[in-house]
N, C-alpha and C positions, 0 to 999 in steps of 0.2 A: 463090463469095468466096471467103474466106477459112476457112470452116467444117473442114476437114481437119487445120487447127492447133489446133483447140479440146481435145482430146486428150493432146496433145504433151509429152513431158516440158520441154522449152527453154520454151511457153509457160507452163508451169505455173511455172516458173521466174521467168520476166521477172515475171509476175505476181505472184510471192511478194515480189519484190524491191522490185517498189511498194509493197505493203503494209509490209516491213520501213522502206523510206524516212517514211511518215506516223506509223510507229509505235500506240502502242495509243489515240490520239487518231483515227486512220482507221476507218472500215469497212472488213470484209471486202471483199474484192473477186474474191477468186477464186469461180466457181458452174459449173458445169456448159453446156460448150457457148460462156464468154465466151471471145474473144481478143484482147490483146493487139494492137493495131497499130502503134502507133510513138508518138512523144510530140518535146515540142517544148517553147521557151521563148517566150512569146508577152508581149506588154504588155498590160496590162486598164487601161482606165483606172477608177480609183476615185473617191471622193467628191471624196475632200483633191488625188490627181494620179497620174498612171498611175505606176503598178508590175508588176514583170516575175511573172509566174507560171507556172509549169509545169504543161504541159497532158499527158496521155494519151488517147488515145485508141484506146476498143475496140471490136470491133462491136456492143456495145449501151449502150454508156453514153462520157461525157465527162467524164473528171473529172481538176481541176485545184485547186490550191494555192502554200500561201505556200513560199516559199525562203528555209529556214533556211543549210543546206548543200548545193551543188547536189551530185547524184548521191547524195546520204548522210543527209539531214534535211529532210521537208518539213514544212507543220503546216496547219490551217483547209481539211483537205479538203472538197470540194465533188464532187455526183456528178449527172448531170442526163441522164435519160433520153433517147439520140438521138431515140424517138419523138415527141418533146415539141419538140423543134428546128426553129426554121426559120433561114438565115441571109441575109442583108441586106449587101453589095459598098456601104462609103461613099467620099465622095468624101477624099479629104488634109487635112490641117488645115496651121497653120502647125507646131504643134505634134508632130504623129501623121499620118504616114503610111501605106499597105498594111493599111486599117482596115476591116475588116466587122464586123457585130454578130450574136451569138448571140442569137434571140430563144426563149424559154419562158414558158408558162403563167403563173410563179412568178418570174420572175426573166430580164433581157434587159438584158447588158451589151456594150460594144464592146470588141474587143482591136484589137491592130496587129501584124506581121511583122516582121522585121528587113529585107527584099525584096517586093518584087513578086510573084517568084517562089516564093515561100515561101507568101503569101497565097493564091497561085492552089494550089498543092501541097495547103495544108490545107482548103481548099475544096472540089478537089475529092475529098479521101477523105472528107470531112467527108457530101458528098452524096451518095456513092455509099454510105456507110454505111449511112446514113438511106435511101434508096433499097430497101436488101435489107432491113432489116428491116422497113419499112413493105411492101413485097411480101410478106415472112414469114406478117407478122402477119396483114393484110389492114386494117389499120386507115390511116383518111387523115389526111395529115398536117394537126398544130396550126391552127388558125387563129387561134387567141385568146394573144394576147403580152402581157407585164408591161408596163410603159412602163419605159422603161433613166432613170437617175437620171443628171440634169446636172450634172457637174461644179461642187463649188463655186465655181471659180475662173472659171468659164464668166459670172458675171454677181456686180455688187457694189450689185447692189438687188432686190428681192421682183419677182419676173415677174409678178406680178398684179395687184399694186398699181402698180408701177412707181414708187412715193414712197418707200418705205421703205428706207434706207440700211443695208447691213450692215456692223457693227461688232466688237471684241472684247467689249461687250456685248449687242449686237442679234445674236442668232442666225441661221444659216438654219436652213432645214428641208426636208424633202422632201416631196411629195406622191406618199403611194403609189399614185395612178392616172395620176397625167401625166406624174411624173419632175421638175416644175420646183423651183427653188429658191425656195422663200416665207419668208415673215415668219410671225411668231408670229401676228397678226390674221389675216392671211387665211387660216391654216390652224388655226383651232381647234376644226374637228368631226373625229370618229373614225368610222367607216363600218368593217363588216363586211365582209370581203373572201375567202370559205371558199376560195377557188383560191389567196387569197395567203397567207393566216394565218388561225388560230382564233381571234385577237383583232383586235378592231376596230382599225384603221390608221387613221393620220395622211394628211388630205386637205386639199387645198388647196377653196375657196369653193366655187369655180367646179364643182371635179369632184362635190364634197357635194349642190349642189344637181342636180346631171344624175344622180348615183347614184341619188337620192329620188324625182326622176325617173320614172327604171325601175325604183323598187322596190328595197329590200332594208332590210337592219336599219343603223340608225346609231346612234351611241354620241354624246353630247353632248360638246362640247369640254371642255377646262380652261386655265385661267389656267396659264399658264407659270410657271417659281419662279425669280423672279429673273432675272437676264438671259442564130528563125532558122530555116534550111533543118529541114525537118520529118525528123528521124531515123524510117525505116522498118525493121523490124526484118528480116531475112535469111528469106526464106521468104514475104513479106507481097506485096510485089512479084505 
């Protein structure tokens, strides 16, 4: 693939530039054998609204973060091992086009590209890296994935009871198991899911019963208090 670039000066410089953009808040990215293949800005569907995020594709990880000053300063760095990634193409919505889902065992989320061509390029390069990495390590593709969170604006009512209407005083919550937007009464329980977190997480009542049925560790609920085209580097193609 691109292993011949791993120990080159230009690859080291590219990785160092990314590390500098994240600064002290980011994790070191330079490790033996790692190659930075490309970068680009994608729109990520976040809880409140879609937001632009910078993505960096390496031969073994996918890194993304928030843009403070493009090409100069990024924060909120996230590192995803490609061994844990599977992809799913999604249909367009009225708000977002050229969408696909990045699924991992700890977190899954939806991104969109500026064009259909860009989406095809991203997916093609990601899948190629994943195939190469799994072949190299002998691992099987991941089969367990975290549910993506439904955006807050997708519903004005609880997706479980369908009775509670959200407002300034009636908060939205997310079930960490199914990703649904739910009210406090429908999500008073906590459940320990080590794959996602070392601490018990909020789950909706339905998922709580299902998790108990299959075994696991629960924690009693608590009452609420108050209310573009992908840029590939020279030599990678």
